[in-house]
DSSP file (Angstrom, degrees, kcal/mol; ACC not computed):
  #  RESIDUE AA STRUCTURE BP1 BP2  ACC     N-H-->O    O-->H-N    N-H-->O    O-->H-N    TCO  KAPPA ALPHA  PHI   PSI    X-CA   Y-CA   Z-CA
    1    1 A M              0   0    0      0, 0.0    12,-1.4     0, 0.0     2,-0.4   0.000 360.0 360.0 360.0 133.1    3.9   13.7    5.6
    2    2 A H        -     0   0    0     10,-0.2     2,-0.3    49,-0.1    74,-0.1  -0.925 360.0-171.5-116.2 143.6    1.2   13.3    3.0
    3    3 A I        -     0   0    0     -2,-0.4     7,-2.5    72,-0.1     2,-0.5  -0.931  21.2-126.1-127.7 158.6    1.1   10.7    0.2
    4    4 A K  E     -AB   9  74A   0     70,-2.6    70,-2.0    -2,-0.3     2,-0.5  -0.905  19.0-171.5-103.5 131.7   -1.2   10.3   -2.8
    5    5 A I  E >   -AB   8  73A   0      3,-2.5     3,-2.1    -2,-0.5     2,-0.3  -0.935  65.5 -54.5-121.9 102.9   -2.8    6.9   -3.2
    6    6 A G  T 3  S-     0   0    0     66,-2.9    68,-0.1    -2,-0.5    65,-0.0  -0.504 123.2 -17.0  61.8-123.6   -4.5    6.8   -6.6
    7    7 A E  T 3  S+     0   0    0     -2,-0.3     2,-0.3    -3,-0.1    -1,-0.3   0.423 123.3  83.9 -93.5   1.0   -6.9    9.9   -6.6
    8    8 A I  E <   -A    5   0A   0     -3,-2.1    -3,-2.5    49,-0.1     2,-0.4  -0.719  61.2-149.5-107.1 156.3   -6.8   10.4   -2.8
    9    9 A E  E     -A    4   0A   0     -2,-0.3    -5,-0.2    -5,-0.2     2,-0.1  -0.982  21.2-126.0-121.4 135.0   -4.4   12.3   -0.5
   10   10 A T        -     0   0    0     -7,-2.5    43,-0.2    -2,-0.4     3,-0.1  -0.396   2.7-143.0 -75.8 154.5   -3.8   11.2    3.0
   11   11 A L  S    S+     0   0    0     41,-2.8     2,-0.3     1,-0.4    42,-0.2   0.798  88.3   2.3 -80.9 -32.8   -4.2   13.7    5.9
   12   12 A C  E     -C   52   0A   0     40,-1.1    40,-2.2    -9,-0.1     2,-0.4  -0.980  63.7-164.5-154.8 140.5   -1.2   12.1    7.7
   13   13 A T  E     +C   51   0A   0    -12,-1.4     2,-0.3    -2,-0.3    38,-0.2  -0.998  13.0 179.6-131.5 131.3    1.2    9.3    6.9
   14   14 A E  E     +C   50   0A   0     36,-3.1    36,-2.5    -2,-0.4    -2,-0.0  -0.896  56.6  16.7-127.1 156.2    3.5    7.6    9.5
   15   15 A D  E     -     0   0A   0     -2,-0.3     2,-0.5    34,-0.2    -1,-0.2   0.866  65.5-169.1  55.0  48.0    6.1    4.8    9.4
   16   16 A W  E     +     0   0A   0     -3,-0.2     2,-0.3    33,-0.1    33,-0.2  -0.590  19.2 175.2 -68.0 118.1    6.7    4.7    5.6
   17   17 A N  E     -C   48   0A   0     31,-2.8    31,-2.1    -2,-0.5     2,-0.5  -0.927  32.8-141.2-131.0 150.4    8.7    1.5    5.2
   18   18 A V  E     -C   47   0A   0     -2,-0.3    29,-0.2    29,-0.2    27,-0.0  -0.955  13.8-158.7-107.3 130.5   10.2   -0.6    2.4
   19   19 A I  E     -C   46   0A   0     27,-3.7    27,-2.4    -2,-0.5    -2,-0.0  -0.893  19.3-136.9-110.2 100.9   10.0   -4.3    2.9
   20   20 A P        -     0   0    0      0, 0.0     2,-1.5     0, 0.0    22,-0.1  -0.243  15.1-121.0 -60.5 143.0   12.7   -5.9    0.7
   21   21 A D        +     0   0    0     20,-0.3    20,-1.3    21,-0.1     2,-1.1  -0.681  39.5 170.6 -86.3  89.1   11.6   -9.1   -1.2
   22   22 A D  B >   -H   40   0B   0     -2,-1.5     3,-2.0    18,-0.2    18,-0.2  -0.766   8.0-178.1-100.4  87.1   14.1  -11.6    0.2
   23   23 A R  G >   +     0   0    0     -2,-1.1     3,-0.7    16,-1.0    14,-0.6   0.572  69.5  79.2 -69.1  -7.6   12.6  -14.7   -1.2
   24   24 A Q  G 3  S+     0   0    0      1,-0.2    -1,-0.3    14,-0.1    14,-0.1   0.791 109.9  27.0 -67.6 -24.5   15.2  -16.9    0.4
   25   25 A T  G <  S+     0   0    0     -3,-2.0     2,-0.5    14,-0.1    -1,-0.2   0.144 107.1  97.4-119.1  18.9   13.3  -16.5    3.7
   26   26 A R    <   +     0   0    0     -3,-0.7    11,-0.9    11,-0.4     2,-0.4  -0.935  33.9 163.9-123.1 121.5    9.8  -16.0    2.2
   27   27 A I  E     +I   36   0C   0     -2,-0.5     2,-0.3     9,-0.2     9,-0.2  -0.996  19.8 171.0-128.2 124.9    7.1  -18.5    1.6
   28   28 A E  E     -I   35   0C   0      7,-2.0     7,-3.8    -2,-0.4     2,-0.6  -0.907  33.3-131.2-133.7 159.5    3.6  -17.0    1.0
   29   29 A T  E     +I   34   0C   0     -2,-0.3     2,-0.5     5,-0.2     5,-0.2  -0.967  27.9 179.1-109.5 119.1    0.1  -18.2   -0.1
   30   30 A I  E >  S-I   33   0C   0      3,-2.7     3,-1.5    -2,-0.6    -2,-0.0  -0.975  71.8 -16.0-124.1 117.0   -1.3  -16.0   -2.9
   31   31 A G  T 3  S-     0   0    0     -2,-0.5    -1,-0.1     1,-0.3     3,-0.1   0.834 129.0 -52.5  60.9  32.9   -4.7  -16.9   -4.2
   32   32 A G  T 3  S+     0   0    0      1,-0.2     2,-0.5     0, 0.0    -1,-0.3   0.454 115.8 113.9  84.6   0.1   -4.6  -20.3   -2.6
   33   33 A V  E <   -I   30   0C   0     -3,-1.5    -3,-2.7     2,-0.0     2,-0.5  -0.907  64.9-132.7-109.0 130.9   -1.2  -21.1   -4.2
   34   34 A V  E     -I   29   0C   0     -2,-0.5     2,-0.5    -5,-0.2    -5,-0.2  -0.715  24.5-162.0 -82.9 124.6    1.9  -21.6   -2.0
   35   35 A I  E     +I   28   0C   0     -7,-3.8    -7,-2.0    -2,-0.5     2,-0.4  -0.925  15.1 171.9-112.2 128.3    4.8  -19.6   -3.5
   36   36 A Q  E     +I   27   0C   0     -2,-0.5     2,-0.3    -9,-0.2    -9,-0.2  -0.997   9.8 162.8-134.1 131.3    8.5  -20.3   -2.6
   37   37 A D        -     0   0    0    -11,-0.9   -11,-0.4   -14,-0.6     2,-0.4  -0.945  26.8-134.1-144.6 162.7   11.3  -18.6   -4.4
   38   38 A F        +     0   0    0     -2,-0.3   -14,-0.1   -13,-0.1   -15,-0.0  -0.958  62.3  31.6-125.0 140.0   15.0  -18.0   -3.8
   39   39 A G  S    S-     0   0    0     -2,-0.4   -16,-1.0     2,-0.0     2,-0.4   0.002  88.3 -71.2  97.8 154.8   17.0  -14.8   -4.4
   40   40 A R  B     -H   22   0B   0    -18,-0.2     2,-0.5   -17,-0.1   -18,-0.2  -0.668  38.3-167.1 -86.0 133.7   16.0  -11.1   -4.0
   41   41 A V    >   -     0   0    0    -20,-1.3     3,-2.2    -2,-0.4   -20,-0.3  -0.951   8.6-159.2-120.7 107.7   13.7   -9.6   -6.6
   42   42 A E  G >  S+     0   0    0     -2,-0.5     3,-1.8     1,-0.3    -1,-0.1   0.843  91.7  61.0 -57.6 -35.7   13.7   -5.8   -6.4
   43   43 A A  G 3  S+     0   0    0      1,-0.3    67,-0.4    70,-0.1    -1,-0.3   0.661  98.1  61.0 -66.0 -14.1   10.3   -5.7   -8.2
   44   44 A G  G <  S+     0   0    0     -3,-2.2    -1,-0.3   -23,-0.2    -2,-0.2   0.428  74.8 124.4 -92.6   0.6    8.8   -7.7   -5.3
   45   45 A D    <   -     0   0    0     -3,-1.8    65,-0.6    -4,-0.2     2,-0.3  -0.310  48.5-151.2 -59.7 143.3    9.6   -5.1   -2.7
   46   46 A A  E     -CD  19 109A   0    -27,-2.4   -27,-3.7    63,-0.1     2,-0.4  -0.774   2.2-146.5-113.5 161.5    6.6   -4.0   -0.7
   47   47 A Y  E     -CD  18 108A   0     61,-2.4    61,-3.2    -2,-0.3     2,-0.3  -0.958  15.2-173.1-126.9 144.2    5.9   -0.7    1.0
   48   48 A S  E     +CD  17 107A   0    -31,-2.1   -31,-2.8    -2,-0.4     2,-0.3  -0.970  12.1 148.5-139.0 156.1    4.0   -0.2    4.2
   49   49 A C  E     - D   0 106A   0     57,-1.6    57,-3.0    -2,-0.3     2,-0.4  -0.973  39.7-114.1-168.2 170.4    2.6    2.8    6.3
   50   50 A K  E     -CD  14 105A   0    -36,-2.5   -36,-3.1    -2,-0.3     2,-0.3  -0.983  38.1-174.3-116.7 132.4   -0.1    4.0    8.6
   51   51 A V  E     -CD  13 104A   0     53,-2.7    53,-2.2    -2,-0.4     2,-0.4  -0.863  23.5-140.8-126.9 158.2   -2.4    6.7    7.3
   52   52 A T  E     +CD  12 103A   0    -40,-2.2   -41,-2.8    -2,-0.3   -40,-1.1  -0.983  31.5 176.1-115.8 132.4   -5.2    8.9    8.4
   53   53 A L  E     - D   0 102A   0     49,-2.9    49,-2.6    -2,-0.4   -43,-0.1  -0.923  33.4-107.1-135.1 154.4   -8.0    9.5    5.9
   54   54 A S  E  >  - D   0 101A   0     -2,-0.3     4,-2.3    47,-0.2    47,-0.3  -0.398  43.0-107.3 -70.1 161.6  -11.4   11.3    5.7
   55   55 A A  H  > S+     0   0    0     45,-2.4     4,-1.7     1,-0.2     5,-0.1   0.890 120.4  52.5 -60.4 -40.4  -14.3    8.9    5.6
   56   56 A D  H  > S+     0   0    0     44,-0.2     4,-1.6     1,-0.2    -1,-0.2   0.928 111.9  44.9 -62.3 -45.2  -14.9    9.6    1.9
   57   57 A N  H  > S+     0   0    0      1,-0.2     4,-2.7     2,-0.2    -1,-0.2   0.830 107.8  58.5 -69.4 -30.8  -11.3    8.8    1.0
   58   58 A A  H  X S+     0   0    0     -4,-2.3     4,-2.2     2,-0.2    -1,-0.2   0.879 105.3  50.8 -63.9 -36.8  -11.4    5.7    3.3
   59   59 A N  H  X S+     0   0    0     -4,-1.7     4,-1.7     2,-0.2    -2,-0.2   0.896 110.5  48.2 -66.5 -40.3  -14.3    4.4    1.1
   60   60 A I  H  X S+     0   0    0     -4,-1.6     4,-2.0     2,-0.2    -2,-0.2   0.932 111.8  50.0 -63.5 -45.4  -12.3    5.0   -2.1
   61   61 A L  H  X S+     0   0    0     -4,-2.7     4,-2.1     1,-0.2    -2,-0.2   0.894 107.4  54.3 -59.9 -41.4   -9.3    3.2   -0.6
   62   62 A S  H  X S+     0   0    0     -4,-2.2     4,-3.0     1,-0.2    -1,-0.2   0.887 107.2  51.4 -59.6 -39.8  -11.5    0.3    0.4
   63   63 A G  H  X S+     0   0    0     -4,-1.7     4,-2.8     2,-0.2     6,-0.3   0.892 106.3  53.8 -65.2 -40.1  -12.7    0.0   -3.2
   64   64 A Y  H  X>S+     0   0    0     -4,-2.0     5,-1.9     2,-0.2     4,-0.5   0.924 114.7  41.7 -57.8 -44.5   -9.1    0.0   -4.4
   65   65 A C  H ><5S+     0   0    0     -4,-2.1     3,-0.7     3,-0.2    -2,-0.2   0.945 116.8  46.2 -69.1 -49.4   -8.4   -2.9   -2.1
   66   66 A R  H 3<5S+     0   0    0     -4,-3.0    -2,-0.2     1,-0.2    -1,-0.2   0.892 119.8  39.2 -61.5 -42.5  -11.6   -4.8   -2.7
   67   67 A D  H 3<5S-     0   0    0     -4,-2.8    -1,-0.2    -5,-0.2    -2,-0.2   0.441 104.0-126.7 -90.5   0.2  -11.4   -4.5   -6.6
   68   68 A R  T <<5 -     0   0    0     -3,-0.7    -3,-0.2    -4,-0.5    -4,-0.1   0.892  41.1-175.7  54.9  42.9   -7.6   -5.0   -6.7
   69   69 A T      < -     0   0    0     -5,-1.9     2,-0.3    -6,-0.3    17,-0.3  -0.546  26.5-124.6 -73.6 125.7   -7.3   -1.8   -8.7
   70   70 A P        +     0   0    0      0, 0.0     2,-0.3     0, 0.0    15,-0.2  -0.578  42.6 177.4 -68.4 129.6   -3.8   -1.0   -9.9
   71   71 A I  E     - E   0  84A   0     13,-2.7    13,-2.9    -2,-0.3     2,-0.4  -0.814  30.3-118.9-131.0 168.5   -2.9    2.5   -8.6
   72   72 A T  E     -     0   0A   0     -2,-0.3   -66,-2.9    10,-0.2     2,-0.4  -0.923  23.1-159.8-108.8 137.0   -0.1    5.0   -8.5
   73   73 A I  E     -BE   5  81A   0      8,-2.7     8,-3.1    -2,-0.4     2,-0.4  -0.961   6.2-172.0-117.0 133.5    1.4    6.1   -5.2
   74   74 A R  E     -BE   4  80A   0    -70,-2.0   -70,-2.6    -2,-0.4     6,-0.2  -0.988   6.7-159.5-127.7 123.8    3.4    9.3   -4.8
   75   75 A D    >   -     0   0    0      4,-2.1     3,-1.7    -2,-0.4   -72,-0.1  -0.390  38.3 -94.1 -94.1 178.3    5.3   10.2   -1.6
   76   76 A V  T 3  S+     0   0    0      1,-0.3   -73,-0.1     2,-0.1    -1,-0.1   0.732 122.0  60.1 -66.6 -22.6    6.5   13.6   -0.5
   77   77 A S  T 3  S-     0   0    0      2,-0.1    -1,-0.3     1,-0.0     3,-0.1   0.563 120.0-106.2 -80.8  -7.3    9.9   13.2   -2.0
   78   78 A G    <   +     0   0    0     -3,-1.7     2,-0.2     1,-0.3    -2,-0.1   0.376  68.6 149.8  98.0  -4.6    8.4   12.7   -5.5
   79   79 A L        -     0   0    0     38,-0.0    -4,-2.1    -5,-0.0     2,-0.5  -0.474  30.0-160.6 -63.5 127.5    9.0    9.0   -5.7
   80   80 A E  E     -EF  74 118A   0     38,-2.4    38,-2.1    -2,-0.2     2,-0.6  -0.958  10.0-167.1-117.6 124.2    6.2    7.6   -7.8
   81   81 A L  E     -EF  73 117A   0     -8,-3.1    -8,-2.7    -2,-0.5     3,-0.3  -0.946  15.1-164.1-110.2 118.1    5.3    3.9   -7.7
   82   82 A T  E     +     0   0A   0     34,-2.1    29,-0.2    -2,-0.6   -10,-0.2  -0.646  61.2  23.0-104.4 160.0    3.0    2.8  -10.6
   83   83 A N  E    S+     0   0A   0     -2,-0.2    28,-3.2     1,-0.2    29,-0.4   0.887  85.0 155.4  57.9  44.4    0.9   -0.3  -11.1
   84   84 A M  E     -EG  71 110A   0    -13,-2.9   -13,-2.7    -3,-0.3     2,-0.4  -0.733  37.6-140.5-103.6 150.0    0.7   -1.0   -7.3
   85   85 A R  E     - G   0 109A   0     24,-3.3    24,-1.8    -2,-0.3     2,-0.4  -0.838  14.9-144.4-101.9 146.3   -1.9   -2.9   -5.3
   86   86 A V  E     - G   0 108A   0     -2,-0.4     2,-0.4   -17,-0.3    22,-0.2  -0.931  11.3-168.4-112.7 137.0   -3.0   -1.7   -1.9
   87   87 A V  E     - G   0 107A   0     20,-2.9    20,-2.0    -2,-0.4     2,-0.8  -0.993  16.7-141.7-123.1 126.3   -3.9   -4.1    0.9
   88   88 A V  E     + G   0 106A   0     -2,-0.4    18,-0.2    18,-0.2     3,-0.1  -0.794  21.2 177.8 -87.3 112.8   -5.6   -2.8    4.1
   89   89 A K  E     -     0   0A   0     16,-2.8     2,-0.3    -2,-0.8    -1,-0.2   0.862  67.3  -8.9 -83.5 -39.0   -4.0   -4.7    6.9
   90   90 A K  E     + G   0 105A   0     15,-1.3    15,-2.6     2,-0.0    -1,-0.3  -0.976  64.6 178.1-152.1 155.8   -5.9   -3.0    9.8
   91   91 A Y  E     + G   0 104A   0     -2,-0.3     2,-0.3    13,-0.3    13,-0.2  -0.984   6.5 155.8-156.2 163.6   -8.2    0.0   10.1
   92   92 A G  E     - G   0 103A   0     11,-2.1    11,-2.4    -2,-0.3     2,-0.2  -0.966  42.9 -69.8-170.2-179.6  -10.2    1.8   12.7
   93   93 A Y  E     - G   0 102A   0     -2,-0.3     2,-0.6     9,-0.2     9,-0.3  -0.586  44.1-114.9 -85.7 147.6  -11.8    5.1   13.7
   94   94 A V    >   -     0   0    0      7,-2.0     3,-2.4     3,-0.4     7,-0.2  -0.742  46.6-103.1 -79.1 124.2   -9.9    8.2   14.7
   95   95 A E  T 3  S+     0   0    0     -2,-0.6    -1,-0.1     1,-0.3     7,-0.0  -0.193 102.6   9.8 -54.2 134.9  -10.7    8.8   18.4
   96   96 A R  T 3  S+     0   0    0      1,-0.1    -1,-0.3    -3,-0.0     3,-0.1   0.282 126.0  64.0  76.6  -6.6  -13.2   11.6   18.9
   97   97 A Y    X>  +     0   0    0     -3,-2.4     4,-2.5     4,-0.1     3,-1.3  -0.179  58.4 145.3-133.8  41.5  -13.8   11.9   15.2
   98   98 A E  T 34 S+     0   0    0      1,-0.3    -1,-0.1     2,-0.2    -4,-0.1   0.763  72.0  46.1 -56.9 -32.4  -15.4    8.5   14.6
   99   99 A K  T 34 S+     0   0    0      1,-0.1    -1,-0.3    -3,-0.1     3,-0.1   0.687 121.7  33.9 -84.8 -17.5  -17.9    9.6   11.9
  100  100 A D  T <4 S+     0   0    0     -3,-1.3   -45,-2.4     1,-0.2     2,-0.3   0.732 112.7  40.1-112.3 -27.2  -15.4   11.7    9.9
  101  101 A Y  E  <  -D   54   0A   0     -4,-2.5    -7,-2.0   -47,-0.3     2,-0.3  -0.959  50.9-171.6-137.2 147.3  -11.9   10.1   10.0
  102  102 A Y  E     -DG  53  93A   0    -49,-2.6   -49,-2.9    -2,-0.3     2,-0.3  -0.911  13.3-145.8-127.4 155.0  -10.3    6.6    9.8
  103  103 A W  E     -DG  52  92A   0    -11,-2.4   -11,-2.1    -2,-0.3     2,-0.3  -0.896  21.8-176.1-111.8 153.1   -6.7    5.3   10.3
  104  104 A A  E     -DG  51  91A   0    -53,-2.2   -53,-2.7    -2,-0.3     2,-0.6  -0.990  25.8-139.3-149.8 140.8   -5.5    2.4    8.3
  105  105 A E  E     -DG  50  90A   0    -15,-2.6   -16,-2.8    -2,-0.3   -15,-1.3  -0.911  37.1-170.8 -98.0 123.7   -2.3    0.3    8.2
  106  106 A L  E     -DG  49  88A   0    -57,-3.0   -57,-1.6    -2,-0.6     2,-0.4  -0.775  22.3-162.0-119.5 156.4   -1.5   -0.4    4.5
  107  107 A E  E     -DG  48  87A   0    -20,-2.0   -20,-2.9    -2,-0.3     2,-0.4  -0.997  10.5-164.2-133.9 136.7    0.8   -2.5    2.4
  108  108 A F  E     +DG  47  86A   0    -61,-3.2   -61,-2.4    -2,-0.4     2,-0.3  -0.946  12.4 169.4-119.2 140.6    1.5   -1.8   -1.3
  109  109 A W  E     -DG  46  85A   0    -24,-1.8   -24,-3.3    -2,-0.4   -63,-0.1  -0.991  41.4 -84.2-149.7 156.4    3.1   -4.2   -3.7
  110  110 A E  E     - G   0  84A   0    -65,-0.6   -26,-0.2   -67,-0.4   -27,-0.1  -0.286  24.5-147.6 -65.0 137.3    3.7   -4.3   -7.4
  111  111 A N  S    S+     0   0    0    -28,-3.2     2,-0.2   -29,-0.2    -1,-0.1   0.678  80.1   3.0 -77.4 -19.6    0.8   -5.6   -9.5
  112  112 A S  S    S-     0   0    0    -29,-0.4     4,-0.1     2,-0.2    -2,-0.0  -0.821  84.7 -91.6-150.1-172.2    3.2   -7.1  -12.1
  113  113 A T  S    S+     0   0    0     -2,-0.2     2,-0.1     2,-0.1   -70,-0.1   0.278  79.8 120.5 -95.4  12.4    6.9   -7.6  -12.8
  114  114 A V  S    S-     0   0    0      1,-0.1     2,-0.3   -31,-0.1    -2,-0.2  -0.481  79.0 -99.3 -73.6 144.7    7.3   -4.4  -14.8
  115  115 A D        +     0   0    0      1,-0.1    -1,-0.1    -2,-0.1    -2,-0.1  -0.523  48.4 175.5 -62.5 121.8    9.8   -1.8  -13.5
  116  116 A N        +     0   0    0     -2,-0.3   -34,-2.1    -4,-0.1     2,-0.5   0.271  34.9 106.6-120.5  12.1    7.5    0.6  -11.7
  117  117 A M  E     +F   81   0A   0    -36,-0.2     2,-0.4   -38,-0.0   -36,-0.2  -0.826  39.1 170.2 -99.5 129.0    9.7    3.2  -10.0
  118  118 A H  E      F   80   0A   0    -38,-2.1   -38,-2.4    -2,-0.5    -2,-0.0  -0.994 360.0 360.0-135.9 141.2    9.9    6.7  -11.5
  119  119 A Y              0   0    0     -2,-0.4    -1,-0.1   -40,-0.2   -38,-0.0   0.345 360.0 360.0-114.0 360.0   11.4    9.9  -10.3
């Protein structure tokens, strides 16, 4: 499975998951502020996956994360998520191809409260 993240396309994508925003059990710190909320907010759902990328695309992805760039994500089914932020949770080298390819565990979440799902 390949997905598009902004202007890059992954070589391989595994474990594409939706993490429902169940704020009844969710307390987070965002930007130094503790957030606690009650009730499910569909716009707060997050998405996660593990991807394999070329070194050049890994650098672009790193920039998206570092600069908090709003991006569009498109999966193989055609689902398009717009205005999303990407967070790199973990990353490393692909064994035997350390100079050319990276793997990364990613999380995506909506950059604002606007409805962002399009088919």
